[in-house]
C-alpha positions in Angstrom: 19.2 10.0 20.2 21.6 7.3 19.0 25.3 8.2 19.0 28.4 6.1 18.2 29.6 6.7 21.7 26.4 5.8 23.6 24.9 3.3 21.2 21.4 4.6 22.2 18.3 4.6 20.0 15.6 7.2 20.3 13.1 6.0 22.9 10.3 7.7 21.2 9.6 8.7 17.6 6.8 11.0 16.7 4.0 9.3 14.8 3.3 11.2 11.6 -0.1 12.4 10.4 -0.2 9.6 7.9 0.7 7.0 10.5 -2.2 8.2 12.6 -4.6 8.4 9.7 -3.7 4.9 8.6 -4.3 3.6 12.1 -7.7 5.3 12.4 -8.8 3.9 9.0 -8.9 0.5 10.6 -12.6 1.1 11.0 -13.1 0.2 7.4 -10.1 -2.0 6.5 -7.6 -4.2 8.3 -4.7 -2.0 7.2 -2.4 -4.9 6.5 0.1 -4.8 3.6 1.1 -8.3 2.3 3.9 -9.0 -0.2 4.5 -12.5 -1.4 7.8 -13.5 -3.2 8.4 -16.8 -4.8 12.1 -17.8 -4.8 14.0 -20.2 -7.1 15.7 -21.9 -4.1 16.1 -22.0 -0.4 17.4 -19.2 1.8 19.1 -19.6 5.2 16.4 -19.1 7.9 18.9 -18.2 10.7 20.5 -15.6 8.5 17.1 -14.2 7.6 16.1 -14.0 11.2 19.3 -12.1 12.0 18.6 -9.9 9.0 15.2 -8.9 10.2 16.5 -8.1 13.6 19.2 -5.9 12.1 16.6 -4.0 10.1 15.0 -3.0 13.3 18.2 -1.3 14.3 18.9 0.1 10.8 15.4 1.7 10.8 14.5 2.2 14.5 10.8 2.7 13.9 10.6 -1.0 12.9 11.7 -1.8 16.5 8.9 0.2 18.0 5.3 -0.2 19.1 2.5 2.3 18.5 1.4 4.2 21.6 -1.8 6.2 22.0 -2.7 8.8 24.6 -5.2 11.6 24.6 -2.7 14.3 23.7 -0.5 12.6 21.0 0.7 9.4 19.6 4.2 8.1 19.2 6.4 5.1 18.4 8.1 3.7 21.5 11.2 1.6 21.2 10.6 -1.9 22.4 12.7 -3.5 25.2 11.7 -7.1 24.2 13.0 -7.2 20.6 15.1 -10.3 21.1 12.1 -12.2 22.5 9.6 -10.8 20.0 8.1 -13.0 17.3 9.0 -11.4 14.0 10.2 -14.4 12.0 8.8 -17.8 11.4 9.9 -20.8 9.2 6.8 -22.7 8.0 7.4 -26.2 6.4 4.4 -26.6 4.2 2.6 -29.2 2.1 -0.1 -26.6 1.2 1.6 -23.2 0.6 -1.5 -21.6 -0.8 -3.4 -22.4 2.4 -0.5 -21.0 4.5 -0.4 -17.8 2.4 -4.1 -17.3 2.9 -3.8 -17.8 6.7 -1.1 -15.2 6.9 -3.0 -12.7 4.8 -6.1 -13.0 7.0 -4.1 -12.3 10.2 -4.1 -8.8 11.5 -1.1 -7.3 13.3 -1.8 -5.1 16.3 1.0 -2.5 16.1 0.5 -1.5 19.7 1.4 -5.1 20.8 3.2 -7.1 18.1 6.1 -6.5 15.8 5.0 -4.1 13.0 7.0 -6.1 10.5 6.6 -9.9 10.3 8.6 -12.2 8.0 7.6 -15.8 7.1 9.5 -18.3 5.0 7.0 -20.9 3.6 9.2 -23.8 2.8 7.9 -26.2 0.1 9.4 -29.3 -1.4 10.9 -27.3 -4.3 11.6 -23.7 -3.1 10.9 -21.0 -0.5 8.2 -18.5 -0.5 9.1 -15.2 1.3 6.1 -13.5 2.9 6.5 -10.0 4.2 3.7 -8.5 6.2 3.4 -5.1 7.7 0.9 -2.8 9.3 0.0 0.3 7.2 0.5 2.6 10.2 4.3 2.2 9.9 4.8 2.2 6.1 3.0 2.5 2.7 3.9 0.8 -0.5 6.8 3.0 -1.2 8.1 2.5 2.4 7.7 -1.3 1.8 10.0 -1.1 -1.2 12.6 0.8 0.9 12.3 -2.0 3.5 12.7 -4.7 0.8 15.9 -3.1 -0.4 17.2 -2.9 3.1 16.3 -6.6 3.7 18.0 -7.8 0.6 21.2 -5.7 1.2 21.5 -6.7 4.8 21.0 -10.4 4.1 23.7 -10.3 1.4 26.1 -8.4 3.6 25.7 -11.0 6.3 26.8 -13.6 3.7 30.0 -11.7 3.1 30.5 -10.9 6.8 28.5 -12.8 9.5 29.4 -10.2 12.0 28.1 -7.3 9.9 26.4 -4.5 11.9 24.1 -1.8 10.5 24.3 1.9 10.8 21.1 3.1 12.5 19.2 5.8 10.5 18.4 7.9 13.6 18.7 11.5 12.2 16.1 11.1 9.4 12.5 12.4 9.7 9.4 10.4 9.0 7.3 13.5 8.8 5.5 14.8 5.8 7.4 18.0 6.0 10.3 16.3 4.1 8.0 16.7 1.1 6.2 20.0 2.0 9.4 22.0 2.6 10.2 22.0 -1.1 7.0 23.8 -2.0 5.7 27.3 -1.2 2.3 27.7 0.6 0.7 28.9 -2.6 1.5 25.7 -4.4 0.1 23.6 -1.6 -3.2 25.6 -1.7 -3.3 25.4 -5.5 -3.0 21.6 -5.2 -5.8 21.5 -2.6 -8.2 23.8 -4.4 -7.7 22.5 -7.9 -8.2 18.8 -7.0 -11.8 17.7 -7.3 -13.9 14.7 -6.3 -13.5 14.6 -2.5 -17.2 13.8 -1.9 -18.0 10.1 -2.7 -20.6 9.6 -5.4 -20.9 5.8 -5.4 -19.4 2.7 -4.0 -18.7 -0.9 -5.0 -21.9 -3.0 -5.0 -22.3 -4.6 -1.5 -24.6 -7.1 0.1 -24.0 -5.9 3.7 -21.5 -4.4 6.1 -20.0 -7.5 7.7 -16.4 -7.8 8.6 -15.9 -11.4 9.6 -15.7 -13.7 6.5 -12.3 -12.5 5.3 -10.9 -13.7 2.0 -9.1 -12.5 -1.1 -8.9 -13.2 -4.8 -5.9 -12.9 -7.1 -5.6 -12.7 -10.9 -2.5 -12.3 -13.1 -1.7 -11.1 -16.6 1.2 -12.9 -18.2 4.2 -11.2 -19.9 3.0 -11.8 -23.4 -0.2 -10.0 -22.8 1.6 -7.3 -20.8 3.6 -6.4 -23.9 0.4 -6.0 -25.9 -1.2 -3.8 -23.3 2.0 -1.7 -23.1 2.1 -1.3 -26.8 -1.5 -0.2 -26.9 -1.0 2.4 -24.2 2.2 3.7 -25.9 0.4 4.1 -29.3 -2.1 6.3 -27.5 0.5 8.2 -25.4 -1.1 6.9 -22.2 0.4 5.1 -19.2 -0.3 1.6 -18.0 -2.1 3.1 -15.0 -4.3 5.1 -17.3 -5.2 1.8 -19.0 -6.0 0.1 -15.7 -8.2 3.0 -14.5 -10.1 3.0 -17.8 -10.8 -0.7 -17.5 -11.9 -0.3 -13.9 -14.3 2.5 -14.8 -15.8 0.6 -17.6 -16.2 -2.5 -15.4 -17.8 -0.6 -12.6 -20.2 1.1 -15.0 -21.2 -2.3 -16.2 -21.8 -3.5 -12.7 -23.5 -0.4 -11.3 -25.3 1.2 -14.3 -25.2 4.7 -12.7 -27.2 7.7 -13.8 -26.0 8.9 -17.2 -23.8 12.0 -17.3 -23.3 12.1 -13.6 -19.6 12.2 -12.5 -18.4 9.0 -10.8 -15.1 9.1 -8.9 -12.3 6.7 -8.1 -9.6 7.4 -5.5 -6.0 6.8 -6.7 -3.3 6.7 -4.1 -0.2 8.6 -5.1 3.4 8.5 -3.8 4.6 11.9 -2.6 8.2 10.7 -2.9 8.1 11.7 -6.6 7.7 15.3 -5.5 11.0 15.3 -3.6 14.3 16.2 -5.5 15.8 12.8 -4.8 12.5 10.9 -5.4 13.4 9.1 -2.2 12.3 9.4 1.5 14.7 10.0 4.3 13.6 6.8 6.0 10.8 4.2 5.9 7.6 6.2 6.2 4.1 6.8 5.1 4.3 9.4 2.3 1.1 8.4 0.4 -1.6 10.8 -0.7 -4.6 10.4 -3.0 -6.0 12.1 -6.0 -9.4 11.6 -7.6 -10.4 10.7 -11.1 -14.0 11.2 -12.4 -15.9 10.1 -15.4 -19.5 10.6 -16.5 -21.3 7.4 -17.4 -22.0 7.3 -21.1 -23.0 3.8 -22.3 -21.9 4.7 -25.9 -18.3 5.9 -24.9 -15.5 3.8 -26.3 -12.5 2.5 -24.4 -10.2 5.0 -26.3 -12.5 8.0 -25.6 -12.4 7.2 -21.8 -8.7 6.5 -21.9 -8.1 9.9 -23.4 -10.2 11.6 -20.7 -8.4 9.8 -17.9 -5.0 10.5 -19.4 -5.8 14.3 -19.5 -7.0 14.2 -15.9 -3.9 12.4 -14.7 -1.7 14.8 -16.5 -3.4 17.7 -14.8 -3.1 15.9 -11.4 0.6 15.7 -11.9 0.7 19.5 -12.6 -1.0 20.2 -9.3 1.3 17.8 -7.4 -0.8 14.6 -7.0 -2.9 15.4 -3.9 -0.2 17.2 -2.0 -2.6 19.9 -0.9 -5.1 17.7 0.9 -2.3 15.8 2.6 -0.9 19.2 3.7 -4.3 20.0 5.3 -4.4 16.5 6.9 -0.9 17.1 8.3 -2.1 20.3 10.0 -5.3 18.7 11.2 -3.3 16.0 13.1 -1.4 18.7 15.0 -4.5 19.0 17.2 -4.9 16.9 20.4 -5.1 13.2 19.3 -8.4 12.7 21.2 -10.0 15.5 19.2 -8.6 14.2 15.9 -9.9 10.7 16.7 -13.4 12.1 17.6 -13.7 14.2 14.5 -12.3 11.5 12.2 -14.7 8.9 13.6 -17.6 11.4 13.1 -16.6 12.0 9.4 -16.2 8.3 8.6 -19.3 7.4 10.6 -21.3 9.7 8.3 -19.7 8.1 5.2 -20.6 4.6 6.4 -24.2 5.6 7.2 -24.6 7.0 3.7 -23.1 3.9 2.2 -21.0 5.7 -0.3 -17.2 5.6 -0.5 -14.7 6.0 -3.3 -13.5 2.7 -4.7 -9.7 2.8 -4.3 -7.4 1.5 -7.0 -3.8 1.1 -5.7 -1.0 0.6 -8.2 2.1 -0.1 -6.2 4.1 -0.3 -9.4 7.0 -2.6 -10.5 9.2 -4.7 -8.3 12.8 -4.3 -9.6 13.8 -7.9 -10.2 17.5 -7.1 -10.7 17.9 -5.9 -7.2 15.9 -8.6 -5.4 18.0 -11.6 -4.5 19.3 -13.3 -1.4 22.8 -14.6 -2.2 22.4 -16.8 -5.3 18.6 -17.2 -4.7 16.5 -15.0 -6.9 13.0 -13.8 -6.7 11.0 -15.3 -9.7 7.6 -13.9 -8.9 6.1 -11.3 -6.5 2.8 -9.6 -5.8 0.9 -7.6 -3.3 -2.3 -8.4 -1.4 -3.8 -5.1 -0.4 -5.7 -4.6 2.9 -9.0 -6.5 3.6 -12.0 -4.2 3.2 -15.6 -4.3 4.4 -18.4 -2.2 2.9 -18.6 0.5 2.0 -14.7 0.6 1.8 -13.3 -1.2 -1.2 -9.9 -1.4 -2.8 -8.0 -3.3 -5.5 -4.2 -3.6 -5.6 -2.1 -3.8 -8.8 1.6 -4.8 -8.8 4.0 -6.1 -11.4 7.1 -8.2 -11.5 9.0 -9.2 -14.7 6.1 -8.1 -16.9 3.6 -10.2 -14.9 0.8 -8.0 -13.6 -1.2 -9.1 -10.5 -4.6 -7.8 -9.4 -5.7 -8.5 -5.9 -8.9 -7.8 -4.0 -9.2 -8.6 -0.3 -12.7 -8.4 1.2 -15.3 -9.8 3.6 -17.8 -12.1 2.1 -20.5 -10.7 4.4 -19.9 -7.3 2.8 -19.3 -8.3 -0.8 -20.6 -11.2 -2.9 -17.6 -13.2 -4.1 -19.3 -13.7 -7.5 -19.5 -9.9 -7.9 -15.8 -9.6 -7.2 -15.0 -12.3 -9.7 -17.3 -10.7 -12.3 -15.6 -7.3 -11.7 -12.2 -8.9 -12.4 -13.5 -10.7 -15.4 -14.8 -7.5 -16.9 -11.4 -5.7 -16.3 -9.6 -8.6 -18.1 -12.1 -8.4 -21.0 -11.7 -4.6 -21.3 -7.9 -4.7 -21.5 -6.3 -5.5 -24.8 -6.1 -9.2 -25.4 
């Protein structure tokens, strides 16, 4: 372990159950998290490179590679950090093309840096691109990293010799959540959640995984205010609004059997179940819960919104999917070779049946007040969620300064791009104008 006297970092860090699960899910998705931030000026590339390197000391797992053997998996501290490629300055005449190229690239966490930073330099400003593999962090972990990145960069402005304090005593394990709850509450969460078995999937044209692309839509601040007011009048959340619009859009595309429950998976952040609402370190603390609606062509938006709001309120009462994650955590205590075999069997059956919950990931709001690099501010930011191939499908939602972004990353030999565009068109039509 690291000590002030020895200056040593842990050579190995145990991979958590969620780390391993997210690595195994690469069979249906590329498991890449992409955040793009548009700045109102230029940042110092050398200072940023040093900043990224320091974050690998501040959070030692970022300076590790993912190692697999038959018995267990772990993160192993790299010996080549100073030679590793983790930062690139790209001078660009076509930033959109460069963004697309980076999104489509897949990090191999067993070989490459698990965090990669790109500055795309245009004629007017910089675009900061942060890319990570889902095996090392989730959306909440990314926000922790972004805070660390900004703070470290700004401290280097004040003191070019600044050194970080390594966070070596913290745990990345899910037990940092579970220890606050009795066994009975975990089982209650498991048994009272419903919708584990997929009942449908997003309409696909194949199962190819080669023609990777993504599409992005945005709602501007003026319309955001109207959507927010609409939800407040009905005592619902913005997420309830988005889920309602998604259900109605999928019903329009799929026309499922009437009065049969159809289910969407909603990732949830287990950090909210901790007393501090904050993880000890950068980690994967995501779970999922399930929301179901029966197809009724005569149901109004408000009727469906009320149903979803009631369901999500109950989900919070049973701790947002904590129970299933508790079981997954115990499952991954088995030998890794067994876990991998069983997981592949389960997902192999899902792929053969061709049904998988559509996943709607709302990573929430980027706090604009805390995101700056010296006197350079972030003026827009959004997420591109992992690229999926059928039957896996997900849509990411993020917001910055009241601007909401919707992203779908997919393979065109799995999903028809026209269907994806129609899906987004329908969502935008369903939400208050």
